C-alpha positions as CSV (number, residue, x, y, z in Angstrom):
1,X,-48.5,26.9,-47.1
2,X,-46.8,26.1,-43.8
3,X,-45.2,22.8,-42.6
4,X,-44.8,21.2,-39.2
5,X,-42.0,18.7,-39.4
6,X,-39.4,16.7,-37.5
7,X,-35.7,17.3,-37.9
8,X,-33.0,15.6,-35.9
9,X,-35.4,14.5,-33.2
10,X,-36.8,18.0,-32.8
11,X,-40.1,19.5,-34.0
12,X,-40.1,22.6,-36.1
13,X,-42.4,24.8,-38.2
14,X,-41.8,27.1,-41.2
15,X,-43.1,28.7,-44.3
16,X,-42.8,26.8,-47.7
17,X,-40.8,28.8,-50.2
18,X,-40.8,26.2,-52.9
19,X,-41.3,22.6,-53.6
20,X,-39.2,20.3,-55.8
21,X,-40.3,16.7,-56.1
22,X,-40.3,15.2,-52.6
23,X,-38.5,18.1,-51.0
24,X,-39.5,21.5,-49.7
25,X,-37.5,24.7,-49.2
26,X,-38.7,25.9,-45.9
27,X,-37.8,29.3,-44.1
28,X,-38.0,29.2,-40.3
29,X,-38.9,32.0,-38.0
30,X,-35.2,32.7,-37.4
31,X,-34.7,33.3,-41.1
32,X,-32.8,30.1,-41.6
33,X,-33.8,28.0,-44.5
34,X,-33.9,24.3,-44.5
35,X,-34.5,21.5,-47.0
36,X,-37.2,19.2,-45.7
37,X,-38.1,15.9,-47.2
38,X,-41.7,15.1,-47.5
39,X,-41.4,11.9,-45.3
40,X,-40.5,14.2,-42.4
41,X,-43.5,16.4,-42.8
42,X,-46.1,15.8,-40.1
43,X,-48.7,18.6,-40.8
44,X,-49.5,21.1,-43.6
45,X,-51.5,24.1,-42.7
46,X,-52.2,27.7,-43.8
47,X,-53.0,29.2,-40.4
48,X,-51.9,30.1,-37.9
49,X,-48.4,31.3,-38.5
50,X,-45.6,28.8,-37.8
51,X,-44.5,30.7,-34.7
52,X,-48.1,30.9,-33.3
53,X,-48.6,27.1,-34.1
54,X,-45.4,26.3,-32.0
55,X,-46.6,28.5,-29.1
56,X,-50.1,27.2,-29.0
57,X,-48.9,23.6,-29.3
58,X,-46.7,24.0,-26.3
59,X,-49.6,25.3,-24.2
60,X,-51.9,22.5,-25.4
61,X,-49.2,19.9,-24.7
62,X,-48.8,21.1,-21.2
63,X,-52.6,21.0,-20.6
64,X,-53.0,17.3,-21.8
65,X,-53.5,14.9,-19.0
66,X,-51.3,11.9,-19.8
67,X,-53.2,9.3,-17.8
68,X,-56.4,10.2,-19.6
69,X,-54.6,10.3,-22.9
70,X,-53.1,6.9,-22.2
71,X,-56.6,5.4,-21.4
72,X,-58.1,6.9,-24.6
73,X,-55.3,5.5,-26.7
74,X,-56.1,1.8,-26.0
75,X,-53.6,-0.9,-26.8
76,X,-53.3,-0.8,-30.5
77,X,-50.8,1.2,-32.5
78,X,-52.1,4.5,-33.6
79,X,-51.2,7.7,-35.6
80,X,-51.3,11.0,-33.7
81,X,-54.0,12.5,-35.9
82,X,-56.2,9.5,-35.2
83,X,-55.8,9.8,-31.5
84,X,-56.4,13.5,-31.8
85,X,-60.0,13.0,-33.1
86,X,-60.7,10.5,-30.3
87,X,-59.2,12.8,-27.6
88,X,-60.5,16.2,-28.7
89,X,-63.9,14.8,-30.0
90,X,-63.3,16.3,-33.4
91,X,-60.7,16.5,-36.1
92,X,-57.9,18.2,-34.4
93,X,-56.9,21.7,-35.5
94,X,-53.3,22.2,-36.6
95,X,-52.3,23.5,-33.2
96,X,-54.1,20.7,-31.4
97,X,-52.5,18.0,-33.5
98,X,-49.1,19.6,-33.0
99,X,-49.7,19.8,-29.3
100,X,-50.8,16.2,-29.0
101,X,-47.7,15.0,-30.9
102,X,-45.4,17.0,-28.6
103,X,-47.2,15.4,-25.6
104,X,-46.8,11.9,-27.1
105,X,-43.2,12.6,-27.9
106,X,-42.2,13.8,-24.4
107,X,-44.0,10.9,-22.5
108,X,-41.9,7.9,-23.5
109,X,-43.0,5.9,-20.4
110,X,-46.7,6.3,-21.5
111,X,-46.2,5.8,-25.3
112,X,-43.7,3.9,-27.3
113,X,-42.7,5.5,-30.7
114,X,-43.3,3.1,-33.6
115,X,-42.6,5.3,-36.5
116,X,-43.0,8.8,-37.9
117,X,-46.0,10.3,-36.0
118,X,-47.0,6.8,-34.9
119,X,-47.2,5.5,-31.2
120,X,-48.4,2.6,-29.1
121,X,-49.5,2.9,-25.5
122,X,-47.3,1.2,-22.9
123,X,-48.6,-1.9,-21.2
124,X,-50.1,-1.2,-17.8
125,X,-47.5,-3.1,-15.9
126,X,-44.7,-1.3,-17.6
127,X,-46.2,2.0,-17.2
128,X,-46.7,1.4,-13.3
129,X,-43.1,0.2,-13.0
130,X,-41.8,3.2,-14.9
131,X,-43.9,5.6,-12.8
132,X,-42.6,3.9,-9.6
133,X,-39.1,4.3,-10.9
134,X,-39.6,8.0,-11.6
135,X,-41.1,8.5,-8.2
136,X,-38.2,6.7,-6.6
137,X,-35.8,9.0,-8.4
138,X,-37.7,12.0,-7.2
139,X,-37.5,10.8,-3.6
140,X,-33.8,10.0,-4.1
141,X,-33.2,13.4,-5.4
142,X,-34.8,14.9,-2.4
143,X,-32.8,12.7,-0.1
144,X,-29.6,13.5,-2.0
145,X,-30.3,17.2,-1.8
146,X,-30.7,16.8,2.0
147,X,-27.4,15.0,2.2
148,X,-25.7,17.7,0.3
149,X,-27.2,20.3,2.6
150,X,-26.0,18.5,5.7
151,X,-22.5,17.9,4.4
152,X,-22.2,21.6,3.5
153,X,-23.3,22.5,7.0
154,X,-20.5,20.3,8.3
155,X,-22.7,17.3,9.4
156,X,-22.4,13.7,8.3
157,X,-25.8,12.2,7.4
158,X,-26.6,9.1,9.4
159,X,-26.9,6.8,6.4
160,X,-23.3,7.8,5.3
161,X,-21.7,7.1,8.6
162,X,-21.2,3.3,8.1
163,X,-20.2,4.0,4.5
164,X,-17.5,6.6,5.1
165,X,-14.5,4.3,4.1
166,X,-16.3,2.8,1.2
167,X,-17.3,6.2,-0.1
168,X,-13.7,7.3,-0.1
169,X,-11.8,4.3,-1.3
170,X,-14.3,1.8,-3.0
171,X,-17.4,3.9,-3.9
172,X,-20.5,2.9,-5.7
173,X,-20.7,5.9,-7.9
174,X,-24.3,5.2,-8.7
175,X,-25.3,5.4,-5.0
176,X,-27.1,8.7,-3.8
177,X,-24.5,8.8,-0.9
178,X,-21.6,9.1,-3.4
179,X,-23.4,11.6,-5.7
180,X,-24.2,13.7,-2.6
181,X,-20.6,13.6,-1.5
182,X,-19.4,14.5,-5.0
183,X,-21.9,17.3,-5.3
184,X,-21.0,18.7,-1.9
185,X,-17.3,18.5,-2.7
186,X,-17.8,20.4,-6.0
187,X,-19.9,23.2,-4.3
188,X,-17.3,23.5,-1.5
189,X,-14.3,23.2,-3.8
190,X,-12.7,20.5,-1.7
191,X,-11.7,16.8,-1.9
192,X,-13.8,13.9,-0.5
193,X,-11.0,13.1,2.0
194,X,-11.0,16.6,3.4
195,X,-14.8,16.9,3.5
196,X,-15.0,13.5,5.4
197,X,-12.4,14.7,7.8
198,X,-14.4,17.9,8.3
199,X,-17.7,16.2,9.0
200,X,-16.2,13.5,11.2
201,X,-16.5,10.5,8.9
202,X,-12.7,10.0,9.4
203,X,-11.3,10.9,12.9
204,X,-7.9,12.1,11.6
205,X,-5.4,12.1,8.7
206,X,-3.7,9.2,10.5
207,X,-6.9,7.3,10.5
208,X,-7.5,8.1,6.9
209,X,-4.1,6.6,5.8
210,X,-4.6,3.5,8.1
211,X,-8.2,3.0,7.0
212,X,-7.2,3.1,3.3
213,X,-4.6,0.4,3.9
214,X,-6.8,-1.8,5.9
215,X,-9.6,-1.7,3.4
216,X,-7.3,-2.8,0.7
217,X,-5.2,-5.4,2.5
218,X,-7.4,-6.4,5.5
219,X,-11.0,-5.8,4.1
220,X,-12.4,-8.3,6.8
221,X,-10.5,-6.7,9.7
222,X,-7.0,-7.1,11.1
223,X,-8.2,-9.3,14.1
224,X,-7.5,-13.0,14.3
225,X,-10.0,-15.9,14.7
226,X,-9.8,-18.1,17.8
227,X,-6.9,-20.5,17.6
228,X,-5.5,-23.6,19.3
229,X,-1.8,-23.4,20.3
230,X,-0.2,-26.4,18.6
231,X,1.8,-28.8,20.7
232,X,5.5,-29.4,20.0
233,X,7.1,-32.8,20.2
234,X,9.7,-33.3,23.0
235,X,13.0,-31.7,22.3
236,X,16.4,-32.0,23.9
237,X,17.4,-29.1,26.2
238,X,20.5,-27.2,24.8
239,X,23.3,-26.7,27.3
240,X,23.6,-23.0,26.7
241,X,22.5,-19.7,28.2
242,X,21.2,-17.8,25.2
243,X,20.5,-14.0,25.0
244,X,18.7,-11.8,22.5
245,X,19.5,-8.2,21.4
246,X,16.4,-6.1,20.3
247,X,14.8,-2.7,20.5
248,X,12.9,-2.0,23.7
249,X,9.6,-2.3,21.9
250,X,10.2,-5.7,20.3
251,X,7.8,-8.4,21.2
252,X,8.3,-10.9,18.2
253,X,11.7,-12.1,19.4
254,X,12.9,-14.3,16.6
255,X,16.6,-14.7,17.3
256,X,19.1,-15.2,20.2
257,X,22.8,-16.0,20.5
258,X,24.9,-18.2,22.7
259,X,28.6,-18.7,23.2
260,X,30.5,-21.8,24.7
261,X,34.2,-22.4,25.1
262,X,34.9,-26.1,24.4
263,X,37.4,-28.3,26.2
264,X,39.8,-28.2,23.3
265,X,39.9,-24.3,23.3
266,X,37.6,-23.9,20.3
267,X,34.5,-21.8,20.6
268,X,30.9,-22.8,19.7
269,X,28.6,-20.0,18.7
270,X,24.9,-20.8,18.6
271,X,22.4,-18.8,16.6
272,X,19.0,-19.7,17.9
273,X,15.9,-18.9,15.9
274,X,12.2,-19.1,17.1
275,X,10.7,-22.3,15.7
276,X,6.9,-21.9,15.0
277,X,7.6,-24.3,12.1
278,X,7.7,-27.1,14.8
279,X,4.1,-26.3,15.7
280,X,2.5,-24.9,12.5
281,X,2.2,-27.3,9.6
282,X,1.7,-26.6,5.9
283,X,-2.0,-26.5,5.1
284,X,-3.3,-26.1,8.6
285,X,-5.5,-23.2,10.1
286,X,-2.5,-21.4,11.4
287,X,-0.6,-21.7,8.1
288,X,-3.7,-20.2,6.4
289,X,-3.6,-17.3,8.7
290,X,0.2,-16.6,8.1
291,X,-0.1,-17.1,4.4
292,X,-3.0,-14.7,4.0
293,X,-1.0,-12.0,5.7
294,X,2.5,-12.9,4.5
295,X,4.3,-10.6,7.0
296,X,3.9,-8.4,10.0
297,X,3.0,-4.8,9.1
298,X,5.0,-2.2,10.8
299,X,4.3,1.5,11.3
300,X,5.6,4.0,13.9
301,X,3.9,3.2,17.2
302,X,1.9,0.2,16.1
303,X,2.0,-3.0,14.1
304,X,-0.3,-5.7,12.7
305,X,1.3,-9.1,13.4
306,X,1.4,-11.9,11.0
307,X,0.5,-14.4,13.8
308,X,-1.8,-14.1,16.7
309,X,-0.4,-12.7,19.9
310,X,-0.9,-15.9,21.8
311,X,1.0,-17.9,19.2
312,X,3.8,-15.3,19.2
313,X,3.9,-15.6,22.9
314,X,4.2,-19.4,22.7
315,X,7.2,-19.2,20.4
316,X,8.9,-15.9,21.0
317,X,12.4,-16.3,22.7
318,X,11.4,-14.7,25.9
319,X,13.7,-14.3,28.8
320,X,13.4,-17.0,31.6
321,X,11.9,-19.7,29.3
322,X,13.1,-22.8,27.6
323,X,11.9,-22.0,24.0
324,X,11.6,-24.2,20.9
325,X,14.2,-23.1,18.6
326,X,16.1,-24.1,15.4
327,X,19.7,-23.7,16.2
328,X,22.7,-23.2,14.0
329,X,26.0,-24.0,15.8
330,X,29.3,-22.8,14.4
331,X,32.5,-24.2,15.8
332,X,35.3,-21.7,15.5
333,X,39.0,-21.8,15.8
334,X,40.0,-18.6,17.9
335,X,43.3,-18.5,16.4
336,X,41.9,-17.1,13.2
337,X,38.2,-17.3,13.8
338,X,37.8,-19.6,10.9
339,X,34.6,-21.9,11.0
340,X,35.7,-25.5,11.6
341,X,32.2,-26.9,11.3
342,X,28.5,-26.2,11.5
343,X,25.5,-28.2,12.9
344,X,21.8,-27.6,12.8
345,X,19.4,-29.0,15.3
346,X,15.8,-28.5,16.8
347,X,15.9,-28.0,20.5
348,X,14.7,-26.2,23.6
349,X,16.9,-23.2,24.2
350,X,17.1,-21.6,27.7
351,X,16.9,-17.8,27.2
352,X,18.8,-16.1,30.0
353,X,18.2,-12.4,29.0
354,X,16.4,-10.2,26.5
355,X,18.9,-7.4,26.1
356,X,17.8,-4.0,24.7
357,X,19.4,-1.5,22.6
358,X,18.2,1.4,24.7
359,X,20.2,0.3,27.7
360,X,23.2,-1.2,26.0
361,X,24.1,1.0,23.0
362,X,26.0,3.6,25.0
363,X,27.9,0.9,26.9
364,X,28.7,-1.5,24.0
365,X,30.9,0.8,21.9
366,X,34.0,-0.1,19.8
367,X,36.2,1.8,22.3
368,X,34.7,-0.1,25.3
369,X,35.1,-3.4,23.4
370,X,38.7,-2.7,22.6
371,X,39.5,-1.7,26.2
372,X,37.3,-4.2,28.0
373,X,35.5,-1.3,29.7
374,X,32.0,-1.1,31.1
375,X,29.8,-3.7,32.8
376,X,26.8,-5.4,31.2
377,X,25.1,-8.7,30.9
378,X,27.0,-11.3,28.6
379,X,29.9,-8.9,28.3
380,X,32.4,-11.8,27.6
381,X,30.1,-13.3,25.0
382,X,29.6,-10.1,23.3
383,X,33.3,-9.4,23.2
384,X,34.0,-12.8,21.7
385,X,31.2,-12.3,19.0
386,X,32.6,-8.9,18.2
387,X,36.0,-10.5,17.3
388,X,34.3,-13.2,15.1
389,X,31.9,-10.9,13.2
390,X,34.7,-8.6,12.1
391,X,36.3,-11.6,10.4
392,X,33.0,-12.5,8.9
393,X,32.5,-8.9,7.6
394,X,36.0,-8.9,6.1
395,X,35.1,-12.1,4.3
396,X,31.9,-10.8,2.9
397,X,33.5,-7.6,1.8
398,X,36.2,-9.6,-0.1
399,X,33.4,-11.6,-1.8
400,X,31.4,-8.4,-2.5
401,X,34.5,-6.8,-4.1
402,X,35.0,-10.0,-6.2
403,X,31.6,-9.3,-7.7
404,X,32.8,-5.9,-8.7
405,X,31.1,-3.9,-6.0
406,X,32.6,-1.3,-3.6
407,X,32.7,-2.0,0.1
408,X,29.5,-1.2,1.8
409,X,29.0,2.1,3.7
410,X,28.1,1.9,7.3
411,X,28.4,5.6,8.3
412,X,24.9,6.5,7.4
413,X,22.3,7.5,10.0
414,X,19.1,5.6,10.8
415,X,16.1,7.1,12.7
416,X,14.0,5.6,15.5
417,X,10.3,6.4,15.6
418,X,8.6,6.4,19.1
419,X,4.9,7.4,19.3
420,X,3.2,7.8,22.7
421,X,-0.2,9.5,23.1
422,X,0.0,10.7,19.5
423,X,3.3,12.5,20.3
424,X,6.2,11.4,18.1
425,X,9.8,11.2,19.1
426,X,12.3,10.7,16.2
427,X,15.9,9.8,17.3
428,X,19.0,9.6,15.1
429,X,21.0,6.5,15.4
430,X,24.2,5.9,13.5
431,X,24.2,2.7,11.4
432,X,26.7,0.0,12.3
433,X,26.9,0.1,16.1
434,X,28.6,-2.9,17.6
435,X,25.4,-4.6,18.7
436,X,23.7,-4.0,15.3
437,X,26.8,-5.5,13.5
438,X,26.9,-8.5,15.7
439,X,23.4,-9.4,15.1
440,X,23.5,-8.4,11.4
441,X,26.6,-10.5,10.6
442,X,25.3,-13.6,12.4
443,X,21.8,-13.4,10.7
444,X,23.6,-13.1,7.4
445,X,25.8,-16.0,8.3
446,X,22.7,-18.1,9.4
447,X,20.7,-17.3,6.3
448,X,23.6,-18.1,4.0
449,X,24.4,-21.3,5.8
450,X,20.9,-22.6,5.9
451,X,20.5,-21.6,2.2
452,X,23.5,-23.8,1.5
453,X,22.0,-26.6,3.6
454,X,18.8,-26.6,1.6
455,X,20.7,-26.6,-1.7
456,X,23.1,-29.4,-0.8
457,X,20.1,-31.6,0.2
458,X,18.3,-30.8,-3.0
459,X,15.4,-29.1,-1.2
460,X,14.0,-25.9,-2.7
461,X,13.7,-22.7,-0.7
462,X,12.9,-19.0,-1.0
463,X,16.1,-17.1,-1.7
464,X,17.0,-13.5,-2.1
465,X,19.4,-13.1,-5.1
466,X,21.1,-10.0,-6.4
467,X,23.2,-9.6,-9.5
468,X,23.6,-11.6,-12.7
469,X,20.3,-10.3,-14.2
470,X,19.8,-8.9,-17.6
471,X,19.5,-5.3,-18.7
472,X,21.3,-2.2,-17.3
473,X,23.3,-2.0,-14.2
474,X,20.4,-1.2,-11.9
475,X,18.3,-4.1,-13.5
476,X,21.1,-6.6,-13.0
477,X,21.5,-5.5,-9.3
478,X,17.8,-5.7,-8.5
479,X,17.0,-7.9,-5.6
480,X,14.8,-10.7,-6.6
481,X,13.2,-13.8,-4.9
482,X,14.0,-17.2,-6.5
483,X,13.4,-20.8,-5.4
484,X,17.1,-22.0,-5.9
485,X,20.4,-21.0,-4.5
486,X,21.9,-18.0,-6.2
487,X,24.5,-15.3,-5.2
488,X,23.5,-12.1,-3.3
489,X,26.3,-9.9,-4.6
490,X,25.3,-6.9,-2.4
491,X,25.7,-9.0,0.7
492,X,28.7,-10.8,-0.6
493,X,27.5,-14.3,-0.1
494,X,27.0,-17.3,-2.4
495,X,23.3,-17.7,-1.4
496,X,21.0,-16.1,1.0
497,X,17.6,-17.5,2.2
498,X,15.5,-15.5,4.6
499,X,15.2,-17.9,7.5
500,X,15.7,-16.0,10.7
501,X,12.4,-14.3,11.2
502,X,9.7,-16.9,11.1
503,X,7.4,-15.1,13.6
504,X,7.0,-12.2,11.2
505,X,7.7,-13.2,7.6
506,X,6.0,-16.1,5.9
507,X,9.0,-16.8,3.7
508,X,11.1,-17.5,6.7
509,X,8.4,-19.9,8.1
510,X,8.4,-21.8,4.7
511,X,12.2,-22.0,4.8
512,X,12.1,-23.2,8.3
513,X,9.9,-26.2,7.3
514,X,12.4,-27.0,4.6
515,X,15.4,-26.8,6.9
516,X,13.7,-28.9,9.5
517,X,13.2,-31.4,6.7
518,X,16.9,-31.3,6.0
519,X,17.7,-31.9,9.6
520,X,15.2,-34.7,10.1
521,X,15.3,-36.4,6.7
522,X,18.9,-36.2,5.7
523,X,19.4,-37.7,2.3
524,X,15.6,-38.4,2.1
525,X,14.9,-34.6,2.7
526,X,13.6,-34.0,-1.0
527,X,11.0,-36.6,-0.3
528,X,9.8,-35.5,3.1
529,X,10.1,-31.7,2.7
530,X,6.7,-29.9,2.6
531,X,7.8,-28.3,-0.7
532,X,9.2,-30.5,-3.4
533,X,11.4,-29.3,-6.2
534,X,9.4,-27.3,-8.8
535,X,6.4,-27.1,-6.5
536,X,4.1,-24.6,-8.2
537,X,2.7,-23.6,-4.8
538,X,6.2,-22.4,-3.8
539,X,6.2,-20.0,-6.8
540,X,2.7,-18.8,-5.8
541,X,4.0,-18.0,-2.4
542,X,6.9,-16.0,-3.8
543,X,4.6,-14.0,-5.9
544,X,2.0,-13.4,-3.2
545,X,4.8,-12.4,-0.7
546,X,6.4,-9.9,-3.1
547,X,3.0,-8.2,-3.7
548,X,2.0,-8.1,0.0
549,X,5.4,-6.9,1.1
550,X,5.5,-4.2,-1.5
551,X,2.2,-2.9,-0.3
552,X,3.1,-3.1,3.3
553,X,6.4,-1.2,2.6
554,X,4.5,1.6,0.7
555,X,2.2,1.9,3.7
556,X,5.0,2.0,6.2
557,X,6.7,4.7,4.1
558,X,3.6,6.8,4.1
559,X,3.1,6.5,7.9
560,X,6.7,7.4,8.5
561,X,6.2,10.5,6.3
562,X,3.0,11.2,8.2
563,X,4.7,11.2,11.5
564,X,7.6,13.3,10.2
565,X,4.9,15.9,9.3
566,X,3.4,15.6,12.9
567,X,7.0,16.2,14.2
568,X,7.2,19.5,12.3
569,X,3.9,20.6,13.9
570,X,5.2,19.6,17.3
571,X,8.3,21.5,16.7
572,X,6.5,24.7,15.6
573,X,4.1,24.4,18.6
574,X,7.0,24.1,21.0
575,X,9.6,26.4,19.5
576,X,7.6,28.6,17.2
577,X,10.0,28.1,14.3
578,X,9.7,26.5,11.0
579,X,13.4,26.7,9.9
580,X,15.2,23.4,9.6
581,X,18.5,22.1,8.4
582,X,18.6,19.8,5.4
583,X,21.2,18.1,3.1
584,X,21.0,17.9,-0.7
585,X,20.5,14.3,-1.9
586,X,20.4,15.0,-5.6
587,X,19.4,17.9,-7.8
588,X,16.1,19.3,-6.2
589,X,15.8,16.5,-3.6
590,X,16.7,17.2,0.1
591,X,16.5,15.3,3.3
592,X,16.0,17.1,6.7
593,X,18.8,16.7,9.1
594,X,16.8,15.8,12.2
595,X,14.2,13.6,10.7
596,X,14.1,11.3,7.6
597,X,11.8,13.6,5.6
598,X,12.5,13.8,1.9
599,X,11.3,17.0,0.2
600,X,11.5,18.4,-3.4
601,X,12.4,22.0,-3.9
602,X,11.6,22.8,-7.6
603,X,13.7,25.4,-9.1
604,X,16.5,25.1,-6.5
605,X,19.9,26.1,-7.6
606,X,22.4,23.3,-8.6
607,X,24.2,22.2,-5.5
608,X,26.6,19.2,-4.8
609,X,25.2,16.2,-3.0
610,X,25.6,16.6,0.7
611,X,25.6,20.4,0.8
612,X,24.1,21.6,4.0
613,X,21.2,24.2,3.7
614,X,18.6,26.0,5.8
615,X,15.0,25.8,4.7
616,X,11.9,27.6,5.8
617,X,9.0,25.2,5.9
618,X,6.0,27.0,4.5
619,X,3.3,24.5,4.9
620,X,2.6,20.9,5.0
621,X,-0.4,18.6,4.3
622,X,-1.0,15.6,6.5
623,X,-3.6,14.3,4.1
624,X,-1.7,14.5,0.9
625,X,1.5,14.1,2.8
626,X,3.2,17.0,1.0
627,X,5.6,19.7,2.1
628,X,6.3,23.2,0.7
629,X,9.5,25.0,1.7
630,X,11.9,27.7,0.4
631,X,15.6,27.8,0.5
632,X,16.9,30.3,3.1
633,X,20.7,29.9,2.9
634,X,23.4,27.5,2.0
635,X,25.0,26.6,5.2
636,X,28.1,24.5,4.4
637,X,29.9,22.5,1.8
638,X,29.4,18.7,1.6
639,X,30.6,16.7,4.5
640,X,33.1,13.9,4.1
641,X,30.2,11.5,4.3
642,X,28.6,13.3,1.4
643,X,31.8,13.3,-0.6
644,X,31.9,9.6,-0.2
645,X,28.4,9.3,-1.4
646,X,29.3,11.4,-4.4
647,X,32.0,9.0,-5.4
648,X,29.5,6.1,-5.4
649,X,27.6,5.0,-8.6
650,X,24.5,6.8,-9.3
651,X,22.5,3.7,-9.1
652,X,23.7,3.2,-5.5
653,X,21.9,6.3,-4.3
654,X,20.1,5.8,-0.9
655,X,16.7,4.1,-0.7
656,X,15.3,7.4,0.7
657,X,16.1,9.1,-2.5
658,X,14.5,6.4,-4.6
659,X,11.3,6.6,-2.4
660,X,11.2,10.4,-2.8
661,X,11.4,10.0,-6.6
662,X,8.5,7.5,-6.6
663,X,10.8,4.7,-7.8
664,X,10.8,1.1,-6.7
665,X,14.0,0.5,-4.8
666,X,16.2,-2.2,-3.3
667,X,19.5,-1.1,-1.8
668,X,22.7,-2.7,-2.9
669,X,25.1,-1.3,-0.4
670,X,23.8,-2.1,3.0
671,X,23.5,-5.8,4.0
672,X,23.2,-4.6,7.6
673,X,19.7,-3.3,6.6
674,X,18.5,-6.7,6.0
675,X,20.2,-8.2,9.0
676,X,18.9,-5.3,11.2
677,X,15.4,-6.2,10.0
678,X,16.1,-9.7,11.1
679,X,17.5,-8.4,14.4
680,X,14.7,-6.0,15.4
681,X,11.8,-5.5,13.1
682,X,9.5,-3.9,15.6
683,X,7.8,-0.5,15.4
684,X,9.7,2.3,17.0
685,X,12.9,2.7,15.1
686,X,14.1,3.1,11.6
687,X,15.9,-0.1,11.9
688,X,12.7,-1.8,12.8
689,X,10.5,0.3,10.6
690,X,12.3,0.6,7.3
691,X,15.0,-2.0,7.3
692,X,12.8,-5.1,7.2
693,X,11.5,-3.9,3.9
694,X,14.7,-3.5,2.2
695,X,17.8,-5.7,1.5
C-alpha cells in the first residue's frame, strides 16, 4: 500500500513498510524513512507507484483551469475529493485527486484552506482584488526591470528624477524606484550615491553633501517667505564715528568700535552691536524664522543666513549709515587702562568705515603699532585699542591661571577658504594678529560685561560656561550652555553670554532682548524682560540651539574637508604632483601643512607630535571624504610650536584632531576662536568658517 500525505507544509508519497496503531512507517523514493501519522494521510493507493503519482499529479495540477475550478467549487466549504468528483465528472483517480489537491494548495487567492484537505472558495470581490494586486505586481516588476536596465545603462529614469534626494537619504524601501536603485547597485557593485552621480541624479559630490544637509535641516527649502521690515523707535544719535573690522566677504556686520578722548583726559571706548532686537519681537513672524534656523550656516564660498537678506541689510552696520545699535561704553583711565565705568544704551551709531582684513593685516602689525608706522583709516583709534586690549588679555590670563589652566596659545595657524567658480584658494593665516586680537578681546569684554548686567538685574540669559562640571578633566572642562551666570574658565571670565552676533545667532538675539530690558526697565527688568526667570521656553531654546549648531558644525567641517580634497585635485592638475608636507598631531593622525586636512595613516611608525613628514597622496574620495596616503620620509624634528603643544595636557589637543578622531569637541585654550567668530563669521576664512562653531 502507498500513501500520499502532508508533512511540514509539503506533499509527499511513499510505500508503507508497516503500521502500528495510528502511525505508518513509510519509505520515500529517496530511501528515507518517515513516521507518518494517520491524520496527515490524504490518499491511500496501490497504483501507480509513489513517484509516478507525484509526476502525474504535477502535470494534472498544471492543466487545471483555476477560474473554472473556482466556479465549480461554489461557496460552501468542501473536501478535495468531493470537488474532484464534481470537476472530473467521476470519482477521481489517485493521481487526479493528488493533482487537484496540489492545485488548490498553490492557489491561495482562489481557495482558502480550512483544514487538512478542506478548502473554501474565496468570495468574488476578494478574488478580483487579489487578481488585481497580482497584475499590479507583475506590471511593477516589469517597470522595475526597465528602471534597472536604464540605470545600468547610465540613464536616470524620468520617474526617479524628482525622487533622487529622497531615494538617497529618506527612501521608501517598498517603492519600486528604491528597489530598482538597490538592484542596480547590487549588479554594478556600487553605492546608491555613486550611481546617482553617474546617472545625473546628483550633479556633483558637492551637491550631494549639500543636498543631504538641506534635506535634513531645511526640508522645505532654505529660502525665506516675504517679510515686512520692522520699524524701530526713534533713537538718539551717538556722537561717535564707529568702524568695523571684518573679512572682505562679510555681509552680516554685527559689531563696530569707536574711540573718544574725553575732556578730563580719560578715554571712552564704544562697542557697538547691531540691534535687530529693536525691531524683531519675541513671538512675531521674524522671530519664528530666526528660531527655526537658530544660526547662519557657513560653508566655504557660501552661507545660509539666519535672517532674510533684506532684514540683514536693514540692521547690518554698513559704512555711511546711522545704524540702530546696542552700545557698550567703557570709560578708561589711560594711566593704567583700568575700566572706570561702563554704560549700555540703545542708539543710532554713525558707521564711518567697514575696514577689511585683506587690506589692513599687512599694515597693522605689532611692529608697526609699536613704531607708529604705516598709514590706514582709524590708525590712532586702533593704536589706542591695542594698548587697552593687551591689559584686558593679561587680566584674562591671570584669571585663567587662577582656575588652574595654562596661558592660551596664540601661535597656531588658521586657514582662509575662498571659492570662486568652483576653484578653491586656501590661505594660511596666523592666529592672534593685532586686528584679530582687538576685536576678540573687545567681544569677550562685551559678552562678559553684558552677562554680568543681566545677572545683576536678575534677568536670565543664555551663557556659555566652562569648568566646574563633574566627571574627568575633559568632562569638567566641556563647554555647556546654561541660563544663569557661571564662569568660563577657558576664557578667563566670571561669566560669558553670547550677545555680539544677533544677526547670525539666535542665542545672541535672545540675549539682546534681555539686555534691552535691563537698560529700559532698570530694577523692573525681571518683570518686563521677554524671558522671565525659570522660563521653560528659554531651556527649550538652549536645547534647540545646541542641536542645530552641532549639525551645522558637522556640515561645515564636511564641506571644508570636501574643498580640501578639491584643492588636492587642483594641485595635481597644475603641478602634476601628489607629494605634500604634513605634521604629526598624535599617533597615526597627521595634518597637511598647506591646508587644514586631517588624515589617518594606519600602521605609521611612532613619531613625536609636530614631527614634519612628507606624504604621497595615493587617492582621495570626494563622496566618502576619505584620503589614502603613504609616508615617504620624515623631514624634520618637531618645531618649537610642536614642542609647546607636547607640553600641554592631552585633553587640550587641537579641535582639528578631535574632529579627525570623530569626537565631539570644544576647545579650552583659544578664547580668540570664539571672539574671532563674533568678529567675522562669514564664509571665506577659517576664522569665519570654523571659529564661530567653537569656543
